[in-house]
N, C-alpha and C positions, 0 to 999 in steps of 0.2 A: 504494500500500499504504500503510492506515495505522497510524502508531508507540500505542501505549497501554503505560503505565507498570505494572511488575509489580503494585503494589498491586491497581491498577485490574482489571489482567486476574483475578488474585486474587479482588478482591470481587466482580466482574461476571462469571464463567468463563459459568454457562450461554447469557448472553443476546450472548456470543463467540463463542461455540461453534454458535448458533443461526446468529449472519452466517456464518459460516466457513461452515456449511451450505449454504448459499448463494450459495456461492462469495466469499465476500469472504477478504483476506491480513491476517495482521497481524506485526508487527514487536514484539515485546518487550520495554523497554527496563527500563531498571537503571541511575541518574545517569544518563541520557540518553545513554546507550550500546546500542548492542541485539546482546543476549544472545540472543534467539530467534524460530523465525519460527512461526505458528501459519498452516498451510496446513489448505485440505481434501485428505483422505485421498486417494489412485487408484488403486485394483487393481495390480497387478502383471498383467501384460499378459504370461504364459508365450510364447503363441505369439510374441510379439514380440521377448521375449529373448531365445527357442530360434531363431530366423531371426537371428538378428543374431549367435549364435552360430555357427551355420552357413556363414555368410556371412565370417568371420573363417574358418574351418579350413580355406574355400577359398579365399581369399586366399593363407595359407600355403602347403595346395597346390602354388599357382600363382606365387607368388614368395618366391627362395630369397637366400640369403646367399653360397652357392659354398660355398668352404672355411671363409667365416669361424665363426666360433661367438659367440652373445651374448656370454659368457664372456671372450676372447678379446677382444670390442674394450670390456668392460670394465674388461679391465686393465688394455689399454694408452691408454687412459684417465687413468685411476691415475698414470701414470706422467707426466702431465704438467703 
């Protein structure tokens, strides 16, 4: 992943965007410190997201904490 300074990124944004469209990624820096990442846009895969949610729900139905609740565990953890 290439690094590019903020001033250079601003000056050459159209050129950078063309390269990003081709799959390149850039870290934009200010005073040699990373501040942003310029990456290709990725469409959300709603089917994949829905499958992950369904998988978590299925896991939740099959696994139980018994008589414990998350709130009770949090409260007990705070006591120490």
